[in-house]
N, CA, C and O atoms as CSV, one atom per row, in Angstrom:
chain,resi,resn,atom,element,x,y,z
A,1,MET,N,N,85.972,128.748,89.719
A,1,MET,CA,C,85.789,128.169,91.043
A,1,MET,C,C,85.054,126.841,90.897
A,1,MET,O,O,84.262,126.663,89.972
A,2,VAL,N,N,85.309,125.939,91.782
A,2,VAL,CA,C,84.663,124.638,91.760
A,2,VAL,C,C,83.169,124.839,91.969
A,2,VAL,O,O,82.755,125.492,92.927
A,3,LYS,N,N,82.367,124.284,91.084
A,3,LYS,CA,C,80.921,124.447,91.179
A,3,LYS,C,C,80.377,123.793,92.440
A,3,LYS,O,O,79.524,124.369,93.115
A,4,ASN,N,N,80.854,122.606,92.763
A,4,ASN,CA,C,80.450,121.919,93.990
A,4,ASN,C,C,81.620,121.069,94.457
A,4,ASN,O,O,81.800,119.940,94.001
A,5,ILE,N,N,82.409,121.613,95.360
A,5,ILE,CA,C,83.630,120.945,95.821
A,5,ILE,C,C,83.324,119.597,96.452
A,5,ILE,O,O,84.198,118.731,96.501
A,6,PHE,N,N,82.105,119.398,96.936
A,6,PHE,CA,C,81.760,118.141,97.582
A,6,PHE,C,C,81.240,117.107,96.591
A,6,PHE,O,O,80.922,115.982,96.977
A,7,ASP,N,N,81.152,117.476,95.331
A,7,ASP,CA,C,80.753,116.541,94.283
A,7,ASP,C,C,81.856,115.493,94.132
A,7,ASP,O,O,82.998,115.835,93.827
A,8,LEU,N,N,81.523,114.242,94.340
A,8,LEU,CA,C,82.510,113.160,94.312
A,8,LEU,C,C,83.241,113.073,92.975
A,8,LEU,O,O,84.405,112.675,92.939
A,9,THR,N,N,82.581,113.435,91.882
A,9,THR,CA,C,83.241,113.335,90.573
A,9,THR,C,C,84.408,114.297,90.441
A,9,THR,O,O,85.276,114.093,89.593
A,10,THR,N,N,84.451,115.346,91.263
A,10,THR,CA,C,85.551,116.309,91.157
A,10,THR,C,C,86.804,115.858,91.883
A,10,THR,O,O,87.891,116.374,91.623
A,11,LYS,N,N,86.664,114.884,92.806
A,11,LYS,CA,C,87.837,114.521,93.595
A,11,LYS,C,C,88.099,113.030,93.720
A,11,LYS,O,O,89.053,112.636,94.391
A,12,ILE,N,N,87.286,112.194,93.099
A,12,ILE,CA,C,87.464,110.752,93.246
A,12,ILE,C,C,88.844,110.302,92.762
A,12,ILE,O,O,89.447,109.407,93.355
A,13,HIS,N,N,89.340,110.911,91.702
A,13,HIS,CA,C,90.653,110.500,91.181
A,13,HIS,C,C,91.778,110.883,92.144
A,13,HIS,O,O,92.803,110.204,92.198
A,14,LEU,N,N,91.593,111.968,92.904
A,14,LEU,CA,C,92.591,112.323,93.919
A,14,LEU,C,C,92.598,111.283,95.039
A,14,LEU,O,O,93.658,110.876,95.517
A,15,ILE,N,N,91.411,110.862,95.448
A,15,ILE,CA,C,91.295,109.848,96.498
A,15,ILE,C,C,91.918,108.531,96.030
A,15,ILE,O,O,92.687,107.910,96.764
A,16,ILE,N,N,91.587,108.110,94.821
A,16,ILE,CA,C,92.157,106.876,94.260
A,16,ILE,C,C,93.680,106.994,94.174
A,16,ILE,O,O,94.401,106.055,94.514
A,17,SER,N,N,94.157,108.133,93.726
A,17,SER,CA,C,95.601,108.340,93.599
A,17,SER,C,C,96.306,108.189,94.937
A,17,SER,O,O,97.354,107.549,95.017
A,18,VAL,N,N,95.741,108.773,95.988
A,18,VAL,CA,C,96.354,108.672,97.311
A,18,VAL,C,C,96.404,107.212,97.759
A,18,VAL,O,O,97.427,106.749,98.265
A,19,PHE,N,N,95.304,106.491,97.573
A,19,PHE,CA,C,95.245,105.101,98.017
A,19,PHE,C,C,96.177,104.181,97.235
A,19,PHE,O,O,96.542,103.113,97.727
A,20,ILE,N,N,96.561,104.577,96.035
A,20,ILE,CA,C,97.504,103.772,95.242
A,20,ILE,C,C,98.938,104.242,95.460
A,20,ILE,O,O,99.832,103.423,95.670
A,21,VAL,N,N,99.164,105.544,95.412
A,21,VAL,CA,C,100.520,106.093,95.437
A,21,VAL,C,C,101.190,105.944,96.806
A,21,VAL,O,O,102.397,105.706,96.866
A,22,VAL,N,N,100.450,106.075,97.894
A,22,VAL,CA,C,101.068,105.964,99.226
A,22,VAL,C,C,101.681,104.580,99.442
A,22,VAL,O,O,102.848,104.502,99.824
A,23,PRO,N,N,100.948,103.481,99.216
A,23,PRO,CA,C,101.598,102.172,99.396
A,23,PRO,C,C,102.775,101.948,98.447
A,23,PRO,O,O,103.795,101.385,98.842
A,24,VAL,N,N,102.633,102.386,97.206
A,24,VAL,CA,C,103.733,102.244,96.249
A,24,VAL,C,C,104.953,103.021,96.740
A,24,VAL,O,O,106.084,102.554,96.605
A,25,ALA,N,N,104.729,104.194,97.303
A,25,ALA,CA,C,105.834,104.996,97.830
A,25,ALA,C,C,106.603,104.219,98.889
A,25,ALA,O,O,107.834,104.198,98.874
A,26,PHE,N,N,105.891,103.586,99.800
A,26,PHE,CA,C,106.561,102.833,100.859
A,26,PHE,C,C,107.294,101.612,100.313
A,26,PHE,O,O,108.369,101.263,100.801
A,27,PHE,N,N,106.719,100.964,99.307
A,27,PHE,CA,C,107.443,99.857,98.673
A,27,PHE,C,C,108.746,100.349,98.048
A,27,PHE,O,O,109.790,99.716,98.204
A,28,TYR,N,N,108.684,101.486,97.337
A,28,TYR,CA,C,109.894,102.045,96.740
A,28,TYR,C,C,110.928,102.400,97.799
A,28,TYR,O,O,112.119,102.157,97.610
A,29,GLY,N,N,110.483,102.969,98.906
A,29,GLY,CA,C,111.408,103.440,99.917
A,29,GLY,C,C,111.924,102.368,100.853
A,29,GLY,O,O,113.049,102.471,101.343
A,30,ILE,N,N,111.131,101.344,101.113
A,30,ILE,CA,C,111.515,100.333,102.093
A,30,ILE,C,C,112.069,99.071,101.437
A,30,ILE,O,O,113.124,98.576,101.834
A,31,ASP,N,N,111.365,98.551,100.439
A,31,ASP,CA,C,111.799,97.300,99.803
A,31,ASP,C,C,111.375,97.276,98.337
A,31,ASP,O,O,110.432,96.569,97.982
A,32,PRO,N,N,112.061,98.041,97.478
A,32,PRO,CA,C,111.640,98.114,96.080
A,32,PRO,C,C,111.678,96.772,95.353
A,32,PRO,O,O,110.917,96.572,94.407
A,33,ALA,N,N,112.528,95.866,95.763
A,33,ALA,CA,C,112.609,94.554,95.112
A,33,ALA,C,C,111.319,93.760,95.305
A,33,ALA,O,O,111.040,92.834,94.544
A,34,ASN,N,N,110.537,94.115,96.312
A,34,ASN,CA,C,109.256,93.467,96.541
A,34,ASN,C,C,108.208,93.918,95.533
A,34,ASN,O,O,107.208,93.233,95.319
A,35,LEU,N,N,108.438,95.068,94.918
A,35,LEU,CA,C,107.478,95.654,93.990
A,35,LEU,C,C,107.926,95.496,92.539
A,35,LEU,O,O,107.113,95.224,91.655
A,36,ILE,N,N,109.215,95.668,92.305
A,36,ILE,CA,C,109.743,95.610,90.943
A,36,ILE,C,C,110.983,94.723,90.906
A,36,ILE,O,O,111.600,94.454,91.937
A,37,ASP,N,N,111.334,94.278,89.719
A,37,ASP,CA,C,112.494,93.411,89.533
A,37,ASP,C,C,113.758,94.261,89.515
A,37,ASP,O,O,114.249,94.646,88.454
A,38,VAL,N,N,114.285,94.552,90.725
A,38,VAL,CA,C,115.465,95.388,90.849
A,38,VAL,C,C,116.271,94.931,92.062
A,38,VAL,O,O,115.708,94.511,93.073
A,39,ASP,N,N,117.568,95.015,91.950
A,39,ASP,CA,C,118.450,94.748,93.076
A,39,ASP,C,C,119.041,96.071,93.536
A,39,ASP,O,O,119.745,96.743,92.782
A,40,VAL,N,N,118.755,96.435,94.760
A,40,VAL,CA,C,119.265,97.685,95.323
A,40,VAL,C,C,120.439,97.318,96.218
A,40,VAL,O,O,120.264,96.721,97.280
A,41,ASN,N,N,121.643,97.683,95.774
A,41,ASN,CA,C,122.851,97.245,96.465
A,41,ASN,C,C,123.672,98.366,97.083
A,41,ASN,O,O,124.358,98.145,98.081
A,42,THR,N,N,123.618,99.544,96.522
A,42,THR,CA,C,124.474,100.621,97.019
A,42,THR,C,C,123.658,101.634,97.818
A,42,THR,O,O,122.432,101.682,97.717
A,43,ILE,N,N,124.355,102.434,98.607
A,43,ILE,CA,C,123.681,103.499,99.354
A,43,ILE,C,C,123.035,104.486,98.387
A,43,ILE,O,O,121.944,104.988,98.655
A,44,ASP,N,N,123.696,104.768,97.267
A,44,ASP,CA,C,123.120,105.680,96.275
A,44,ASP,C,C,121.804,105.139,95.729
A,44,ASP,O,O,120.857,105.902,95.536
A,45,GLU,N,N,121.731,103.843,95.480
A,45,GLU,CA,C,120.490,103.239,94.982
A,45,GLU,C,C,119.395,103.320,96.045
A,45,GLU,O,O,118.248,103.638,95.729
A,46,HIS,N,N,119.738,103.035,97.299
A,46,HIS,CA,C,118.756,103.175,98.385
A,46,HIS,C,C,118.294,104.627,98.495
A,46,HIS,O,O,117.109,104.893,98.693
A,47,ASN,N,N,119.235,105.564,98.366
A,47,ASN,CA,C,118.918,106.979,98.442
A,47,ASN,C,C,117.948,107.376,97.337
A,47,ASN,O,O,116.995,108.117,97.581
A,48,LEU,N,N,118.183,106.891,96.132
A,48,LEU,CA,C,117.318,107.192,94.995
A,48,LEU,C,C,115.888,106.729,95.257
A,48,LEU,O,O,114.941,107.483,95.032
A,49,PHE,N,N,115.729,105.507,95.728
A,49,PHE,CA,C,114.384,104.989,95.965
A,49,PHE,C,C,113.698,105.680,97.141
A,49,PHE,O,O,112.477,105.836,97.132
A,50,LYS,N,N,114.448,106.089,98.134
A,50,LYS,CA,C,113.846,106.837,99.238
A,50,LYS,C,C,113.455,108.242,98.788
A,50,LYS,O,O,112.469,108.791,99.278
A,51,ALA,N,N,114.200,108.821,97.877
A,51,ALA,CA,C,113.819,110.119,97.312
A,51,ALA,C,C,112.517,109.985,96.521
A,51,ALA,O,O,111.645,110.850,96.604
A,52,ILE,N,N,112.390,108.912,95.761
A,52,ILE,CA,C,111.136,108.662,95.031
A,52,ILE,C,C,109.991,108.506,96.032
A,52,ILE,O,O,108.902,109.040,95.822
A,53,MET,N,N,110.239,107.772,97.123
A,53,MET,CA,C,109.232,107.621,98.170
A,53,MET,C,C,108.806,108.994,98.694
A,53,MET,O,O,107.612,109.262,98.828
A,54,GLY,N,N,109.768,109.855,98.988
A,54,GLY,CA,C,109.453,111.185,99.501
A,54,GLY,C,C,108.654,112.019,98.513
A,54,GLY,O,O,107.722,112.725,98.897
A,55,LEU,N,N,109.018,111.937,97.252
A,55,LEU,CA,C,108.301,112.665,96.209
A,55,LEU,C,C,106.856,112.176,96.114
A,55,LEU,O,O,105.927,112.982,96.050
A,56,TYR,N,N,106.670,110.868,96.106
A,56,TYR,CA,C,105.324,110.296,96.033
A,56,TYR,C,C,104.504,110.675,97.262
A,56,TYR,O,O,103.332,111.034,97.140
A,57,LEU,N,N,105.113,110.598,98.446
A,57,LEU,CA,C,104.382,110.942,99.659
A,57,LEU,C,C,104.044,112.435,99.695
A,57,LEU,O,O,102.956,112.815,100.128
A,58,GLY,N,N,104.968,113.275,99.245
A,58,GLY,CA,C,104.704,114.709,99.211
A,58,GLY,C,C,103.521,115.055,98.329
A,58,GLY,O,O,102.648,115.826,98.729
A,59,PHE,N,N,103.489,114.493,97.140
A,59,PHE,CA,C,102.352,114.743,96.251
A,59,PHE,C,C,101.071,114.178,96.847
A,59,PHE,O,O,100.016,114.804,96.749
A,60,SER,N,N,101.148,113.007,97.462
A,60,SER,CA,C,99.958,112.403,98.072
A,60,SER,C,C,99.392,113.277,99.184
A,60,SER,O,O,98.175,113.374,99.341
A,61,ILE,N,N,100.263,113.909,99.949
A,61,ILE,CA,C,99.804,114.818,101.002
A,61,ILE,C,C,99.052,115.994,100.383
A,61,ILE,O,O,97.982,116.368,100.863
A,62,LEU,N,N,99.604,116.576,99.326
A,62,LEU,CA,C,98.927,117.685,98.645
A,62,LEU,C,C,97.569,117.240,98.111
A,62,LEU,O,O,96.584,117.967,98.247
A,63,TRP,N,N,97.506,116.060,97.509
A,63,TRP,CA,C,96.227,115.572,96.973
A,63,TRP,C,C,95.222,115.345,98.080
A,63,TRP,O,O,94.044,115.668,97.926
A,64,GLY,N,N,95.677,114.789,99.207
A,64,GLY,CA,C,94.787,114.575,100.342
A,64,GLY,C,C,94.254,115.880,100.906
A,64,GLY,O,O,93.071,115.991,101.225
A,65,ILE,N,N,95.124,116.856,101.026
A,65,ILE,CA,C,94.692,118.174,101.510
A,65,ILE,C,C,93.687,118.777,100.529
A,65,ILE,O,O,92.697,119.386,100.935
A,66,GLY,N,N,93.955,118.601,99.227
A,66,GLY,CA,C,93.057,119.131,98.206
A,66,GLY,C,C,91.665,118.528,98.253
A,66,GLY,O,O,90.697,119.172,97.850
A,67,VAL,N,N,91.554,117.314,98.733
A,67,VAL,CA,C,90.238,116.675,98.860
A,67,VAL,C,C,89.400,117.374,99.924
A,67,VAL,O,O,88.185,117.507,99.775
A,68,PHE,N,N,90.051,117.824,101.005
A,68,PHE,CA,C,89.323,118.376,102.148
A,68,PHE,C,C,89.321,119.898,102.235
A,68,PHE,O,O,88.443,120.481,102.872
A,69,LYS,N,N,90.283,120.537,101.609
A,69,LYS,CA,C,90.385,122.003,101.699
A,69,LYS,C,C,90.229,122.607,100.307
A,69,LYS,O,O,91.074,122.405,99.436
A,70,GLN,N,N,89.147,123.345,100.107
A,70,GLN,CA,C,88.855,123.921,98.799
A,70,GLN,C,C,90.005,124.796,98.286
A,70,GLN,O,O,90.280,124.827,97.087
A,71,LYS,N,N,90.664,125.496,99.191
A,71,LYS,CA,C,91.765,126.388,98.832
A,71,LYS,C,C,92.893,125.629,98.099
A,71,LYS,O,O,93.577,126.203,97.251
A,72,TYR,N,N,93.078,124.355,98.427
A,72,TYR,CA,C,94.155,123.554,97.847
A,72,TYR,C,C,93.683,122.598,96.764
A,72,TYR,O,O,94.474,121.835,96.211
A,73,PHE,N,N,92.393,122.642,96.463
A,73,PHE,CA,C,91.855,121.688,95.494
A,73,PHE,C,C,92.484,121.844,94.105
A,73,PHE,O,O,92.950,120.867,93.520
A,74,LYS,N,N,92.494,123.061,93.587
A,74,LYS,CA,C,93.015,123.268,92.234
A,74,LYS,C,C,94.507,122.939,92.129
A,74,LYS,O,O,94.895,122.254,91.182
A,75,PRO,N,N,95.366,123.395,93.058
A,75,PRO,CA,C,96.778,122.978,92.969
A,75,PRO,C,C,96.947,121.461,93.064
A,75,PRO,O,O,97.799,120.881,92.391
A,76,ALA,N,N,96.123,120.820,93.912
A,76,ALA,CA,C,96.192,119.364,94.026
A,76,ALA,C,C,95.795,118.719,92.704
A,76,ALA,O,O,96.430,117.767,92.250
A,77,LEU,N,N,94.758,119.238,92.106
A,77,LEU,CA,C,94.265,118.707,90.834
A,77,LEU,C,C,95.297,118.876,89.726
A,77,LEU,O,O,95.567,117.933,88.981
A,78,ILE,N,N,95.868,120.057,89.613
A,78,ILE,CA,C,96.865,120.304,88.566
A,78,ILE,C,C,98.100,119.427,88.775
A,78,ILE,O,O,98.628,118.859,87.819
A,79,SER,N,N,98.557,119.316,90.010
A,79,SER,CA,C,99.743,118.485,90.269
A,79,SER,C,C,99.466,117.017,89.992
A,79,SER,O,O,100.354,116.295,89.538
A,80,ASN,N,N,98.245,116.565,90.259
A,80,ASN,CA,C,97.885,115.180,89.993
A,80,ASN,C,C,97.867,114.899,88.493
A,80,ASN,O,O,98.342,113.857,88.043
A,81,VAL,N,N,97.318,115.830,87.731
A,81,VAL,CA,C,97.289,115.669,86.272
A,81,VAL,C,C,98.712,115.590,85.731
A,81,VAL,O,O,99.018,114.710,84.926
A,82,ILE,N,N,99.573,116.488,86.160
A,82,ILE,CA,C,100.959,116.490,85.683
A,82,ILE,C,C,101.680,115.220,86.125
A,82,ILE,O,O,102.390,114.605,85.329
A,83,PHE,N,N,101.507,114.825,87.372
A,83,PHE,CA,C,102.147,113.623,87.905
A,83,PHE,C,C,101.712,112.388,87.119
A,83,PHE,O,O,102.553,111.627,86.640
A,84,MET,N,N,100.412,112.190,86.986
A,84,MET,CA,C,99.902,110.977,86.336
A,84,MET,C,C,100.206,110.955,84.841
A,84,MET,O,O,100.630,109.928,84.312
A,85,LEU,N,N,99.997,112.063,84.165
A,85,LEU,CA,C,100.287,112.077,82.725
A,85,LEU,C,C,101.790,112.004,82.470
A,85,LEU,O,O,102.219,111.407,81.483
A,86,GLY,N,N,102.593,112.602,83.345
A,86,GLY,CA,C,104.045,112.482,83.209
A,86,GLY,C,C,104.492,111.035,83.313
A,86,GLY,O,O,105.266,110.559,82.483
A,87,LEU,N,N,104.004,110.326,84.339
A,87,LEU,CA,C,104.331,108.909,84.478
A,87,LEU,C,C,103.786,108.104,83.301
A,87,LEU,O,O,104.499,107.292,82.709
A,88,GLY,N,N,102.529,108.334,82.970
A,88,GLY,CA,C,101.892,107.569,81.898
A,88,GLY,C,C,102.573,107.745,80.563
A,88,GLY,O,O,102.852,106.762,79.877
A,89,PHE,N,N,102.849,108.985,80.179
A,89,PHE,CA,C,103.502,109.216,78.890
A,89,PHE,C,C,104.950,108.727,78.886
A,89,PHE,O,O,105.448,108.259,77.862
A,90,GLY,N,N,105.620,108.836,80.026
A,90,GLY,CA,C,106.968,108.271,80.132
A,90,GLY,C,C,106.951,106.764,79.899
A,90,GLY,O,O,107.825,106.219,79.226
A,91,ARG,N,N,105.953,106.103,80.460
A,91,ARG,CA,C,105.836,104.650,80.267
A,91,ARG,C,C,105.479,104.311,78.823
A,91,ARG,O,O,105.947,103.304,78.291
A,92,VAL,N,N,104.657,105.140,78.186
A,92,VAL,CA,C,104.335,104.920,76.769
A,92,VAL,C,C,105.599,105.025,75.923
A,92,VAL,O,O,105.819,104.205,75.032
A,93,VAL,N,N,106.421,106.019,76.194
A,93,VAL,CA,C,107.696,106.159,75.481
A,93,VAL,C,C,108.551,104.912,75.696
A,93,VAL,O,O,109.159,104.402,74.756
A,94,SER,N,N,108.595,104.427,76.929
A,94,SER,CA,C,109.365,103.218,77.221
A,94,SER,C,C,108.816,102.010,76.467
A,94,SER,O,O,109.588,101.202,75.951
A,95,ILE,N,N,107.509,101.882,76.399
A,95,ILE,CA,C,106.905,100.767,75.664
A,95,ILE,C,C,107.291,100.837,74.193
A,95,ILE,O,O,107.619,99.818,73.586
A,96,LEU,N,N,107.253,102.031,73.621
A,96,LEU,CA,C,107.596,102.200,72.204
A,96,LEU,C,C,109.073,101.937,71.930
A,96,LEU,O,O,109.425,101.377,70.892
A,97,ILE,N,N,109.933,102.338,72.853
A,97,ILE,CA,C,111.380,102.209,72.649
A,97,ILE,C,C,111.921,100.885,73.174
A,97,ILE,O,O,112.720,100.228,72.506
A,98,ASP,N,N,111.483,100.491,74.379
A,98,ASP,CA,C,112.077,99.345,75.062
A,98,ASP,C,C,111.286,98.054,74.917
A,98,ASP,O,O,111.832,96.966,75.102
A,99,GLY,N,N,110.014,98.167,74.591
A,99,GLY,CA,C,109.162,96.988,74.492
A,99,GLY,C,C,108.138,96.950,75.615
A,99,GLY,O,O,108.114,97.819,76.487
A,100,THR,N,N,107.300,95.935,75.575
A,100,THR,CA,C,106.214,95.812,76.531
A,100,THR,C,C,106.721,95.271,77.869
A,100,THR,O,O,107.364,94.223,77.917
A,101,PRO,N,N,106.427,95.993,78.957
A,101,PRO,CA,C,106.854,95.529,80.289
A,101,PRO,C,C,105.885,94.466,80.823
A,101,PRO,O,O,105.009,93.989,80.102
A,102,SER,N,N,106.057,94.112,82.080
A,102,SER,CA,C,105.163,93.140,82.712
A,102,SER,C,C,103.742,93.697,82.771
A,102,SER,O,O,103.515,94.898,82.624
A,103,LEU,N,N,102.798,92.791,82.988
A,103,LEU,CA,C,101.386,93.158,83.011
A,103,LEU,C,C,101.092,94.238,84.053
A,103,LEU,O,O,100.257,95.111,83.819
A,104,GLY,N,N,101.768,94.185,85.194
A,104,GLY,CA,C,101.558,95.201,86.225
A,104,GLY,C,C,101.884,96.596,85.734
A,104,GLY,O,O,101.171,97.549,86.046
A,105,TYR,N,N,102.954,96.722,84.969
A,105,TYR,CA,C,103.321,98.034,84.437
A,105,TYR,C,C,102.384,98.476,83.321
A,105,TYR,O,O,102.098,99.666,83.190
A,106,VAL,N,N,101.909,97.545,82.525
A,106,VAL,CA,C,100.932,97.896,81.485
A,106,VAL,C,C,99.657,98.412,82.162
A,106,VAL,O,O,99.110,99.442,81.768
A,107,PHE,N,N,99.195,97.688,83.182
A,107,PHE,CA,C,98.015,98.106,83.926
A,107,PHE,C,C,98.259,99.468,84.584
A,107,PHE,O,O,97.383,100.332,84.563
A,108,GLY,N,N,99.454,99.661,85.170
A,108,GLY,CA,C,99.800,100.934,85.785
A,108,GLY,C,C,99.782,102.079,84.790
A,108,GLY,O,O,99.308,103.174,85.092
A,109,THR,N,N,100.302,101.815,83.600
A,109,THR,CA,C,100.304,102.837,82.543
A,109,THR,C,C,98.883,103.264,82.205
A,109,THR,O,O,98.586,104.455,82.113
A,110,LEU,N,N,98.015,102.288,82.023
A,110,LEU,CA,C,96.619,102.595,81.701
A,110,LEU,C,C,95.957,103.368,82.844
A,110,LEU,O,O,95.209,104.316,82.606
A,111,GLY,N,N,96.234,102.963,84.074
A,111,GLY,CA,C,95.675,103.657,85.229
A,111,GLY,C,C,96.165,105.090,85.340
A,111,GLY,O,O,95.384,106.003,85.606
A,112,GLU,N,N,97.463,105.282,85.133
A,112,GLU,CA,C,98.033,106.634,85.203
A,112,GLU,C,C,97.442,107.533,84.127
A,112,GLU,O,O,97.096,108.683,84.396
A,113,LEU,N,N,97.328,107.018,82.923
A,113,LEU,CA,C,96.749,107.811,81.841
A,113,LEU,C,C,95.279,108.121,82.124
A,113,LEU,O,O,94.825,109.243,81.900
A,114,PHE,N,N,94.541,107.131,82.614
A,114,PHE,CA,C,93.132,107.360,82.946
A,114,PHE,C,C,92.991,108.435,84.019
A,114,PHE,O,O,92.220,109.381,83.854
A,115,LEU,N,N,93.733,108.295,85.118
A,115,LEU,CA,C,93.635,109.273,86.201
A,115,LEU,C,C,94.060,110.670,85.744
A,115,LEU,O,O,93.446,111.665,86.130
A,116,GLY,N,N,95.105,110.743,84.928
A,116,GLY,CA,C,95.564,112.034,84.417
A,116,GLY,C,C,94.548,112.692,83.517
A,116,GLY,O,O,94.258,113.880,83.660
A,117,PHE,N,N,94.000,111.920,82.581
A,117,PHE,CA,C,92.995,112.487,81.672
A,117,PHE,C,C,91.690,112.803,82.401
A,117,PHE,O,O,91.004,113.768,82.069
A,118,TYR,N,N,91.355,111.982,83.396
A,118,TYR,CA,C,90.163,112.275,84.197
A,118,TYR,C,C,90.349,113.603,84.937
A,118,TYR,O,O,89.441,114.434,84.964
A,119,GLY,N,N,91.516,113.798,85.532
A,119,GLY,CA,C,91.804,115.061,86.207
A,119,GLY,C,C,91.749,116.239,85.252
A,119,GLY,O,O,91.256,117.312,85.601
A,120,PHE,N,N,92.257,116.033,84.049
A,120,PHE,CA,C,92.200,117.085,83.032
A,120,PHE,C,C,90.742,117.407,82.695
A,120,PHE,O,O,90.380,118.573,82.537
A,121,TRP,N,N,89.914,116.374,82.586
A,121,TRP,CA,C,88.481,116.563,82.328
A,121,TRP,C,C,87.841,117.372,83.452
A,121,TRP,O,O,87.046,118.277,83.194
A,122,VAL,N,N,88.186,117.049,84.703
A,122,VAL,CA,C,87.649,117.789,85.839
A,122,VAL,C,C,88.064,119.260,85.741
A,122,VAL,O,O,87.247,120.152,85.970
A,123,LEU,N,N,89.321,119.511,85.405
A,123,LEU,CA,C,89.790,120.898,85.261
A,123,LEU,C,C,88.976,121.659,84.220
A,123,LEU,O,O,88.602,122.813,84.433
A,124,LYS,N,N,88.708,121.011,83.109
A,124,LYS,CA,C,88.015,121.682,82.007
A,124,LYS,C,C,86.508,121.799,82.221
A,124,LYS,O,O,85.893,122.757,81.753
A,125,ASN,N,N,85.906,120.839,82.920
A,125,ASN,CA,C,84.443,120.782,82.975
A,125,ASN,C,C,83.826,121.054,84.334
A,125,ASN,O,O,82.635,121.356,84.408
A,126,LYS,N,N,84.586,120.959,85.400
A,126,LYS,CA,C,84.002,121.098,86.729
A,126,LYS,C,C,84.485,122.326,87.484
A,126,LYS,O,O,83.933,122.665,88.531
A,127,ILE,N,N,85.498,122.992,86.972
A,127,ILE,CA,C,86.038,124.157,87.674
A,127,ILE,C,C,85.757,125.419,86.869
A,127,ILE,O,O,86.131,126.515,87.287
């Protein structure tokens, strides 16, 4: 059980994740070309980016609920760790295979890995 659910160190990464992932979700769903170098021309491409938006928003809702409701804290924490480390390690694989992306993606990779490992630390040390 969480030793002190109101301890900011146990949930700060969830709060940061929500504040980053929600705007990114809307960029992906509404105008991905504004965020990344991509041309979205077909309905299937628009559908794909809106699905990504929905996935990001869904996880963000769970993380937000986990910040305020102790019952949902652990599932929110576990999903955040998997989400962030999944993205981060996927980007590392891309860097190794495809080369170094733009600075924004390098920064994003570092942020995702940090948030994922921080969440893992919280799981191991605070719960």
